[in-house]
C-alpha positions in Angstrom: 4.4 48.9 21.5 7.0 46.1 21.4 6.4 45.1 18.0 6.7 48.7 16.6 9.8 49.6 18.5 11.5 46.3 17.0 10.4 47.3 13.7 12.0 50.8 14.1 15.2 49.2 15.2 14.8 46.9 12.3 14.7 49.8 10.0 17.4 51.7 11.5 20.2 48.9 11.8 19.2 46.6 8.8 17.5 48.3 6.2 18.7 51.6 6.6 16.5 53.6 4.0 18.1 56.5 2.5 15.1 58.5 1.1 15.5 62.1 1.0 12.6 64.3 1.6 11.4 65.9 -1.5 8.6 65.9 -4.1 6.2 62.7 -3.4 6.1 60.3 -6.2 4.5 57.4 -4.1 2.5 57.6 -0.9 0.4 55.1 0.8 -0.6 53.1 4.1 0.6 49.7 5.4 -2.0 47.8 7.2 -2.4 44.5 8.7 -5.2 42.0 7.4 -7.6 43.4 10.2 -7.1 46.9 8.9 -5.0 48.0 11.8 -2.0 50.4 10.8 1.6 49.0 10.9 4.0 51.8 12.1 7.8 51.6 11.4 7.5 49.3 8.5 10.1 49.8 5.9 9.2 50.4 2.4 12.0 50.3 -0.1 12.2 50.5 -3.9 14.0 47.2 -5.0 17.4 47.8 -6.5 18.0 51.1 -4.7 18.7 52.8 -1.5 15.5 54.9 -1.9 13.0 54.0 1.2 10.7 55.3 3.6 9.6 54.4 7.1 5.9 54.4 8.1 4.6 56.7 10.8 2.4 55.8 13.8 -0.7 55.9 11.3 1.2 53.5 9.1 1.7 56.1 6.4 4.7 56.7 4.1 5.8 58.6 1.1 8.7 57.7 -1.4 10.3 60.5 -3.3 12.6 61.0 -6.4 11.9 57.6 -8.1 13.5 57.6 -11.5 12.2 54.5 -13.0 8.6 54.3 -14.6 8.1 50.8 -13.1 9.2 50.0 -9.6 8.9 46.9 -7.1 8.3 48.1 -3.5 9.6 45.7 -0.6 7.8 46.1 2.4 9.2 44.8 5.9 8.3 44.8 9.5 9.1 42.8 12.6 6.6 40.0 13.0 5.1 40.3 9.4 5.9 38.6 6.2 8.0 40.3 3.5 5.7 42.0 0.8 6.6 42.8 -2.6 4.3 44.7 -4.9 4.9 46.0 -8.4 3.9 49.6 -9.6 3.8 49.9 -13.4 3.4 53.0 -15.3 4.3 55.3 -12.6 2.7 58.7 -12.7 4.1 61.8 -11.0 2.2 60.8 -7.9 0.3 57.7 -6.8 -1.6 56.4 -3.6 -1.4 52.6 -2.7 -2.3 50.4 0.1 -0.2 47.7 1.4 -1.4 44.7 3.4 1.0 42.7 5.6 0.5 39.1 6.6 1.7 38.0 10.1 5.0 35.9 10.1 3.8 33.2 12.5 6.8 30.9 11.6 9.4 33.8 11.7 10.6 32.9 8.2 11.5 36.8 7.5 13.3 37.7 10.8 16.7 39.2 10.8 19.7 36.7 11.5 23.4 37.7 11.5 25.2 34.1 11.8 25.0 33.4 8.3 27.2 36.1 6.9 28.2 38.2 10.0 25.6 41.1 9.3 22.0 41.3 9.6 19.7 40.1 6.7 16.5 38.4 6.2 16.5 34.8 7.1 14.7 33.7 3.8 17.6 35.5 1.9 20.3 34.1 3.9 22.5 31.8 1.7 22.8 29.0 4.4 19.7 27.6 6.5 19.6 29.4 9.8 17.3 27.9 12.7 16.3 30.3 15.2 15.1 29.5 18.7 13.3 32.3 20.6 11.2 33.0 23.8 8.2 31.5 22.4 9.9 28.0 22.4 11.8 28.4 25.7 8.1 29.0 27.1 6.5 26.3 25.4 9.3 23.6 26.5 9.4 25.0 30.1 13.1 25.7 29.8 14.9 27.5 32.3 18.5 26.9 30.9 19.9 26.9 27.2 20.5 23.1 27.5 16.9 22.3 27.7 15.8 23.9 24.3 18.6 23.3 21.6 17.3 19.9 20.5 14.1 21.3 19.0 15.4 21.8 15.6 16.7 19.4 12.8 20.2 18.0 13.3 20.8 18.9 16.9 20.9 16.8 19.9 21.6 17.5 23.5 23.1 14.8 25.5 24.0 14.0 29.0 27.2 12.3 29.6 28.0 11.7 33.2 25.6 10.5 36.1 28.1 12.3 38.7 28.3 15.8 37.2 25.7 16.2 34.4 28.1 17.1 31.9 26.4 17.8 28.9 27.3 18.5 25.2 25.3 19.5 22.0 25.7 17.6 18.8 25.5 19.1 15.3 24.7 16.8 12.4 26.0 13.7 14.5 29.3 15.6 15.7 30.1 15.8 19.1 30.4 19.1 21.1 34.1 19.9 20.2 33.1 20.3 16.6 30.7 23.1 17.1 31.6 26.7 17.7 29.4 28.4 20.5 29.3 32.1 20.2 28.0 34.8 22.5 26.6 37.9 20.5 28.8 36.5 17.5 32.1 36.4 19.6 33.9 33.3 20.1 34.7 33.7 24.0 32.9 30.5 25.0 36.1 28.3 25.6 36.4 24.6 25.8 36.2 24.9 29.7 32.8 27.0 29.4 31.5 24.2 27.3 31.8 21.5 30.0 29.0 22.9 32.0 28.2 26.0 30.4 24.9 25.0 28.4 23.3 24.6 32.0 24.7 28.1 33.1 23.2 30.2 30.4 19.5 31.0 31.4 16.8 31.5 28.8 15.8 34.7 30.6 19.0 36.5 29.2 18.5 35.3 25.6 16.8 37.1 22.9 17.3 34.2 20.4 19.7 31.3 19.4 20.8 31.2 16.0 22.0 27.6 14.6 23.9 27.4 11.6 24.5 23.6 10.5 27.8 22.7 8.6 31.1 24.3 8.5 31.6 27.9 9.5 35.3 28.3 9.8 35.4 30.5 6.9 33.7 33.2 9.1 34.5 32.2 12.7 37.7 30.2 12.7 38.6 27.0 14.3 36.2 24.4 15.8 33.3 25.3 13.6 33.2 22.2 11.7 29.6 21.0 12.5 28.3 24.5 12.8 28.0 27.4 14.9 25.6 28.3 17.9 25.1 31.9 18.2 23.5 33.1 21.6 22.2 36.8 21.1 21.5 38.2 24.4 18.5 40.6 25.1 18.7 43.8 23.5 16.9 47.0 25.2 14.0 47.8 22.8 11.2 49.1 24.9 10.5 50.0 28.7 9.5 46.6 30.3 10.0 44.1 32.9 8.9 40.6 34.0 9.7 38.2 37.0 9.1 34.5 36.6 9.1 31.6 39.3 9.4 28.2 37.9 9.0 25.2 40.1 9.6 21.6 39.1 9.4 18.1 40.8 11.9 15.9 39.2 10.9 12.1 39.4 8.2 13.0 41.8 10.7 13.7 44.6 13.4 16.3 44.0 12.8 20.0 43.8 14.1 22.3 41.1 13.3 26.1 41.9 14.1 28.9 39.5 13.6 32.6 40.0 14.5 35.0 37.0 13.8 38.5 35.8 14.5 40.8 33.1 13.9 44.4 32.7 14.9 47.1 30.1 14.7 50.9 29.8 15.1 52.9 26.6 15.3 56.7 26.2 12.3 58.4 24.3 14.7 59.4 21.5 16.0 55.7 21.1 19.5 57.1 21.4 20.4 55.1 24.6 18.9 52.2 26.7 19.9 49.4 28.9 18.6 45.7 29.8 19.2 43.9 33.1 18.7 40.0 33.6 19.3 37.5 36.2 18.4 34.0 37.4 18.7 32.0 40.7 18.3 28.3 40.5 18.5 25.6 43.2 18.1 21.9 42.3 18.0 18.9 44.5 19.8 15.7 43.4 17.9 12.9 42.1 18.5 9.2 42.4 16.7 7.1 39.7 17.5 3.5 41.3 17.8 4.0 45.1 21.3 2.9 45.2 22.4 6.1 47.1 24.2 7.5 44.0 22.7 10.6 42.0 21.6 10.2 38.5 20.8 14.2 38.5 23.1 16.6 40.2 22.7 18.8 42.7 22.9 22.3 41.4 23.0 26.1 42.5 23.3 28.6 39.9 23.2 32.5 40.2 23.7 34.7 36.9 23.5 38.3 36.5 24.0 40.5 33.3 23.3 43.6 31.3 23.5 44.7 28.0 23.6 48.5 27.2 24.0 50.8 24.1 24.7 54.6 23.7 24.5 56.4 20.2 26.5 59.5 20.1 24.8 60.2 16.8 22.5 58.2 14.1 25.7 56.9 12.5 27.5 55.9 15.7 26.5 53.3 18.2 28.5 51.7 21.1 27.3 48.4 22.7 28.2 47.0 26.2 27.4 43.5 27.3 28.4 41.9 30.7 27.4 38.6 32.3 28.5 37.0 35.8 27.7 33.6 36.5 28.2 31.4 39.6 27.5 27.8 39.7 27.8 25.1 42.3 27.1 21.4 41.3 27.7 18.0 43.0 26.8 14.5 42.3 27.7 11.0 43.6 26.9 9.5 47.0 26.5 11.0 50.7 26.0 14.7 49.2 26.1 16.1 52.7 29.4 14.8 53.4 32.8 16.2 52.5 33.8 15.0 49.2 36.9 12.9 50.4 34.6 10.9 52.8 32.5 9.6 49.9 32.8 6.7 47.4 32.2 8.9 44.4 32.1 12.8 44.3 32.2 15.2 41.5 32.2 18.5 42.7 32.4 21.9 41.0 32.4 25.5 41.9 32.5 27.8 39.0 32.7 31.6 38.7 32.7 33.1 35.1 32.7 36.7 34.0 32.1 37.4 30.1 31.9 40.8 28.8 32.2 42.5 25.5 32.1 46.2 23.8 31.4 47.0 20.3 31.8 50.3 18.2 29.8 50.5 15.1 29.9 53.4 12.6 27.9 54.0 9.4 28.5 56.3 6.6 25.9 59.0 5.8 24.6 57.1 2.8 24.4 53.9 5.2 26.5 51.9 2.6 29.6 51.8 4.7 29.7 50.1 8.1 32.7 49.6 10.4 32.8 47.7 13.3 35.5 47.6 16.1 35.1 44.9 19.0 36.7 43.3 22.0 35.1 40.6 24.1 36.7 38.3 26.9 35.8 35.6 29.3 37.5 34.8 32.6 36.4 31.6 34.6 37.9 29.9 37.8 36.8 26.3 38.8 37.4 24.6 42.1 36.8 21.0 41.6 36.6 17.7 43.3 36.9 14.4 41.2 37.5 11.3 43.2 36.4 9.4 46.4 37.1 6.1 48.1 35.6 3.9 45.3 34.2 1.6 48.0 37.6 1.0 49.4 38.9 1.6 53.0 42.5 1.3 51.9 44.7 4.2 53.7 46.3 4.8 50.3 42.9 5.4 48.6 41.9 7.7 51.6 45.1 9.7 51.3 44.6 9.9 47.4 41.0 10.9 48.1 41.7 13.6 50.4 43.9 15.1 47.8 41.7 14.9 44.8 40.9 18.8 45.0 41.8 20.6 41.7 41.7 24.0 40.4 41.2 25.4 36.9 41.6 28.9 35.4 40.6 29.9 32.0 40.9 33.1 29.9 39.6 34.0 26.4 39.7 37.1 24.4 38.7 37.8 20.9 39.1 41.3 19.3 39.0 42.4 15.8 37.5 44.9 13.1 34.9 44.3 10.5 34.0 46.3 7.2 30.8 45.7 5.3 30.0 47.7 2.1 26.4 47.5 0.5 26.2 48.0 -3.2 23.0 48.2 -4.8 22.6 44.3 -5.0 26.0 43.0 -3.6 27.5 43.0 -0.2 31.2 42.9 0.5 32.3 41.8 4.2 36.0 41.6 5.3 37.5 41.8 8.5 40.5 40.8 10.9 40.3 38.9 14.1 42.6 37.8 17.0 41.7 35.0 19.3 43.7 34.0 22.3 43.0 31.4 25.2 44.9 30.2 28.1 43.8 27.4 30.4 45.5 25.7 33.4 44.1 22.8 35.2 45.8 21.0 38.1 45.0 18.0 40.3 47.9 17.4 42.5 47.1 13.9 43.9 47.1 12.4 40.4 49.9 14.6 38.9 47.4 16.0 36.6 48.1 19.3 34.9 47.2 21.0 31.8 48.8 24.2 30.7 47.6 25.3 27.3 47.9 28.6 25.4 46.5 29.1 21.8 46.8 32.3 19.8 45.3 32.8 16.3 45.2 35.6 13.9 42.7 35.4 11.3 41.5 37.4 8.3 38.4 36.8 6.4 36.7 38.2 3.2 33.5 37.3 1.5 31.4 38.7 -1.3 27.6 38.2 -1.7 27.0 38.2 -5.4 23.7 38.8 -6.8 24.4 37.1 -10.1 21.0 37.4 -11.5 17.6 38.2 -10.0 16.9 34.6 -8.7 20.6 33.6 -8.3 22.8 34.6 -5.3 26.2 33.5 -4.5 28.2 33.9 -1.6 32.2 33.4 -2.1 34.6 33.9 0.8 37.4 32.3 2.8 39.4 32.9 6.0 43.1 32.5 6.8 44.2 31.7 10.1 47.7 31.5 11.6 47.4 29.4 14.8 50.3 29.0 17.5 49.6 26.2 20.2 51.8 25.8 23.1 50.5 23.0 25.5 52.0 20.9 28.2 50.0 17.9 29.5 51.0 15.8 32.5 49.4 12.7 34.2 51.2 10.7 36.8 54.6 10.1 35.2 53.6 10.6 31.8 54.4 14.2 29.9 53.2 15.1 26.7 53.5 18.6 24.9 52.2 20.5 21.9 54.0 23.2 20.5 53.1 24.1 16.8 52.6 27.1 14.3 50.6 26.5 11.2 48.5 28.4 8.9 45.1 27.3 7.6 42.9 28.4 4.8 39.1 27.9 5.0 37.3 28.7 1.8 33.5 28.9 1.6 31.1 28.8 -1.4 27.4 28.9 -1.4 24.6 29.3 -3.9 20.9 30.5 -3.3 18.5 30.1 -6.2 15.0 31.1 -6.0 13.5 28.5 -8.6 10.1 30.2 -8.0 8.6 32.5 -5.6 8.0 29.7 -3.3 10.8 27.2 -3.9 14.5 28.0 -3.1 17.5 25.7 -3.5 20.9 26.4 -1.4 23.9 24.5 -1.9 27.3 24.8 -0.5 30.9 23.7 0.4 32.9 24.7 3.4 36.3 23.8 4.8 37.1 23.8 8.5 39.6 22.5 11.0 40.4 21.7 14.6 44.0 22.3 16.1 45.8 19.6 18.3 44.7 20.8 21.7 42.6 19.9 24.7 38.8 20.2 24.1 35.8 20.5 26.5 35.4 16.8 27.3 39.2 16.6 28.0 38.7 19.0 30.8 36.2 16.7 32.5 37.1 13.7 34.6 34.6 10.9 35.2 34.7 7.7 37.2 34.6 4.1 36.3 34.9 1.1 38.4 35.9 3.2 41.4 38.7 4.9 39.4 39.2 8.3 37.8 39.2 8.4 34.1 41.5 11.0 32.5 42.1 12.0 29.0 45.9 12.5 28.0 46.9 14.1 24.7 48.7 11.7 22.4 52.0 12.2 20.7 52.8 14.1 17.2 49.0 14.9 16.6 48.1 16.3 13.3 45.4 19.2 12.6 42.0 17.5 12.0 40.4 19.0 8.8 36.8 18.7 7.2 35.2 19.1 4.0 31.4 19.7 4.3 28.8 19.7 1.5 25.2 20.6 1.8 22.4 20.9 -0.5 18.5 21.8 0.4 15.3 22.7 -1.1 13.0 25.1 0.9 9.4 25.3 0.1 7.2 28.2 1.6 3.8 29.2 0.9 0.7 30.7 1.9 -2.5 28.7 1.4 -5.1 31.5 2.3 -4.4 32.5 5.7 -2.1 29.3 6.4 1.5 29.9 6.3 3.4 26.6 5.5 7.3 25.8 5.2 8.8 22.4 4.2 12.7 22.0 4.2 14.6 19.1 3.1 18.5 19.2 3.7 21.1 16.7 2.8 24.8 16.8 4.3 28.0 15.2 3.7 31.0 15.9 6.1 34.3 14.2 5.4 37.0 14.2 8.4 40.5 13.9 7.9 42.7 13.0 10.8 39.9 13.0 13.4 40.8 13.2 17.1 39.6 10.1 18.8 39.9 8.9 22.3 41.1 5.5 23.1 40.9 3.8 26.6 44.3 2.5 27.2 46.4 2.5 30.3 44.8 1.0 33.4 46.7 0.6 36.8 45.6 1.0 40.5 45.1 4.7 40.3 43.7 5.9 37.2 42.2 4.8 33.8 43.6 6.8 30.8 42.1 7.9 27.4 44.4 8.9 25.1 43.6 11.4 22.3 44.8 10.2 19.0 44.3 10.8 15.3 41.9 8.2 14.3 40.7 6.7 11.0 39.2 9.0 8.5 35.5 9.1 8.9 32.4 10.8 7.3 29.0 11.9 8.5 26.1 12.0 6.0 22.5 12.3 6.1 19.5 14.4 5.5 17.5 17.0 7.9 13.6 17.4 7.4 11.4 20.2 8.8 7.6 20.9 8.4 5.9 24.0 9.7 2.6 25.4 9.5 0.7 28.2 10.9 -3.1 28.4 10.1 -3.2 31.5 12.1 -1.4 33.3 14.8 -3.2 31.0 17.4 -1.9 27.9 16.1 1.5 26.9 15.0 2.8 23.6 14.3 6.5 22.4 13.7 8.1 19.0 13.4 11.7 17.8 12.2 13.8 14.9 12.1 17.3 13.7 11.0 18.2 10.5 9.3 22.1 10.0 9.1 25.0 7.7 9.3 28.3 8.4 11.1 31.1 5.9 10.2 34.8 5.6 10.2 36.5 4.5 6.9 38.4 1.8 8.7 37.8 0.0 12.0 38.6 2.4 14.9 39.8 1.2 18.3 38.0 2.8 21.3 39.4 0.3 23.9 42.9 -1.1 24.3 42.5 -4.2 26.6 45.2 -5.3 29.2 45.6 -8.4 27.2 46.1 -9.2 23.6 43.0 -9.6 21.5 40.8 -7.6 24.0 40.6 -4.6 21.7 37.3 -3.2 20.9 37.1 -1.7 17.3 34.1 -0.1 16.0 33.0 1.1 12.4 30.0 3.3 13.8 30.1 6.4 16.0 29.2 5.7 19.5 26.3 7.6 21.2 25.0 8.7 17.7 21.5 7.5 16.7 20.7 7.1 13.1 17.3 8.7 13.6 16.1 11.7 16.0 13.6 14.6 15.7 11.4 17.1 17.6 7.9 18.1 17.7 6.6 21.6 18.5 2.7 22.7 18.7 1.5 25.9 20.2 -2.2 26.5 20.5 -3.9 29.6 21.8 -7.4 28.2 22.8 -8.8 31.5 23.9 -7.0 35.1 24.2 -5.8 34.2 27.8 -5.2 30.4 27.4 -2.5 28.8 25.6 -1.5 25.0 25.4 1.8 23.8 24.2 2.7 20.2 23.2 6.3 19.5 22.5 8.5 16.6 22.3 11.9 15.0 21.5 12.7 11.5 19.7 15.9 9.7 20.2 16.5 6.7 18.2 18.5 3.6 19.2 22.2 3.9 19.2 25.3 2.1 20.3 26.6 3.0 23.7 29.9 1.7 25.3 29.7 0.1 28.7 32.9 -0.6 30.9 32.5 -3.7 32.8 33.6 -4.5 36.5 35.9 -7.0 35.0 38.0 -4.3 33.1 36.4 -5.0 29.8 34.2 -2.9 27.5 31.3 -4.0 25.5 28.9 -2.4 23.3 25.2 -2.2 24.0 22.3 -0.8 21.9 20.0 1.6 23.7 16.1 1.6 23.2 14.5 4.5 21.5 12.7 7.1 23.5 9.7 9.6 22.8 9.7 12.2 25.5 6.5 14.4 25.4 5.9 17.6 27.3 2.5 19.5 28.1 2.2 22.9 29.3 -0.9 25.1 30.1 -0.6 28.9 30.5 -3.4 31.3 31.4 -2.8 35.1 31.3 -4.7 37.6 33.5 -4.7 41.0 32.0 -4.6 43.3 35.0 -4.0 46.4 32.9 -2.6 47.5 29.7 1.1 47.4 30.8 0.7 44.6 33.7 0.0 41.0 33.2 0.1 37.9 35.3 0.5 34.2 33.9 0.0 31.1 36.0 1.3 28.1 34.2 1.8 24.3 34.9 2.9 21.3 33.0 4.6 18.0 32.8 7.9 17.2 31.1 8.7 13.6 29.8 4.9 12.8 30.6 5.3 8.9 29.8 8.5 8.7 31.8 10.6 7.6 28.8 13.8 7.4 30.6 17.0 5.0 30.9 16.4 2.0 33.1 19.6 0.1 33.4 22.0 2.6 35.0 25.0 1.1 36.6 24.8 1.1 40.6 27.0 1.4 43.6 30.7 2.6 43.9 32.1 0.8 40.9 29.5 2.1 38.3 30.5 3.5 35.0 29.2 6.9 35.4 29.6 7.5 31.6 26.9 4.8 30.8 24.2 7.3 30.0 21.9 7.9 27.3 18.5 9.1 26.3 16.5 11.8 27.9 18.3 14.1 30.4 15.3 14.0 33.1 12.5 11.7 33.9 8.8 12.6 34.5 8.9 16.1 36.0 5.9 18.3 37.0 6.3 21.9 36.7 4.3 25.0 37.7 4.9 28.6 38.2 3.9 32.3 37.8 5.1 35.2 35.7 4.2 38.6 36.2 5.2 42.1 34.4 4.9 43.7 31.0 4.8 41.1 28.4 2.3 39.9 25.7 
């Protein structure tokens, strides 16, 4: 039922056949390789809008075909796209079409490449998709735990005290990636600090990742790429509840309870889905020094997504999520924060929602969309502690190290899409605004930042010839920034208005039916403002470390070039895919942080325009699926990330103590992943997954107020999961599962210890050996 209804939605919203009833020219049946009918598949005459949808028995009819020779394109969710030529067409003809399963999801529909739905294989740029199958295989309960399972992507932990994590695309840190929720840029800089842990996999239908520049579509900060979180849509009446229990390092519990359920009217004109998660995680201490390496965490999330269709040509979609999270790390977790040596404690409440109205013309060629999305967050924080001191002044500072942060982001706009017979025109206008205030009185720290951007974009997907497609487009953004940044007795401001043009050009060439070439160029930019890591305060040597905006910052620009070959072919029943992609990104006026002023109260990292730099390398991905019972995927990245000239990252107290580097810090030259799924029997599944992290250079602050560079070891973390499904009845199943994450305990061994530790000295896997078990009940496949 699930596959058939998804196929129907696919037909209604993406293929949108416009066949009229009349004299039958072609009729037939669409079946699987085992002879089962495929209902709600779409059969389309290539080069026209003439199409049909199969019924429950897989039968279809096509009428009013004018050509004597026609190529039929057949699509259905979960199956490979099928093309079949029919020559010397008589007045009436009957054919049978057999669809192969798409076990590698090569033909699924994606929206992040072009801002409208199209077949992933026909997208002009590479789009990686992460879905529920991978979430289960990796035993992931939050978004942060699953992003690394694709080429060019790494998730890293940047703080022992609070567990601040960020995602890197093609070697660039988190501030270079635009995180979208349902294609809307409401995931602000503040959300990015801890938000990767706050989004449960139970609310996600899929995550689409586009590497390389996306500013031409989505505006600022999409230099490294975009991560589009698509929440669950109501597609059928179903429900499930899952309990996941983990033991971190053999001693600390991590318990998660999540659910999702959906309801759809029989006429498919309205529906709603609801999802939620409650998670409680105990802190974990890796070296028994009394200071946590993994934070205490308590997270509750609830959300819904609903749609209503007044008619077949009109649709209203509403989504809403509420997130509440408490996290704390440091020592003596049971005491009030100001009685401890080190504590980072955050209480975050977020509300994210949006509404979209879509209208199609009667011939389905025109689509108009209006949308408005917003996010509001409030964070109560504590960054501080006694730092091992009993000095009265330190006690006063510690007692006043509580802070409060408020954040509001909104995006609204309209988009028009016109489908020609072969080409597609997309144009739109969009307004973005973000207001952030952050205050910690004891340090005289405050951020008051407002950004406003009005953007307009246009792109044309041009099918030059049958095997060659070009995507030409660009976006103009007019940006206003008004920021006031204070720390102790230092005051900085940023007041700027500027316009930016972000062009984009890509080519897709089908060299053969099995080999594709993609190549492209995209320009991006980042405005001089506070980003995600600037909202985070860390602890080094018993002192707090703050990021302070530099003076006279210039806008950062990028030029990104990509080229790839993608080979997909079936060898009998085995589906295979090989991707080789090269990338080169040139950064001008990149924002860098330099550790500068040190005094008895704080350590300051100043944001400056650094030396121009470049990131280049290649991504490789190999996938094979001999059948629906066995799939294998492995990918890796080989890259270099360097500054054109020596870049200062540490400005010492005395002359000659500067630390100058040529290579990006915390960026391995080699990294990759493995994902193998095996259905041993109908009820038993076995999943083996893993992430490889190569060696990298990591800055390490010393207790004598110096900084050195250390070289980390490489890591291979492997995960194993077993699941067994008991089919109680047709619409009710029970799954028992158990597994181990990082089974060989590949984990950092040289953490700093005690109250004077450098809490940023973190690298490698985000958790040690962890045992997991649980149960899932409900209507699932």
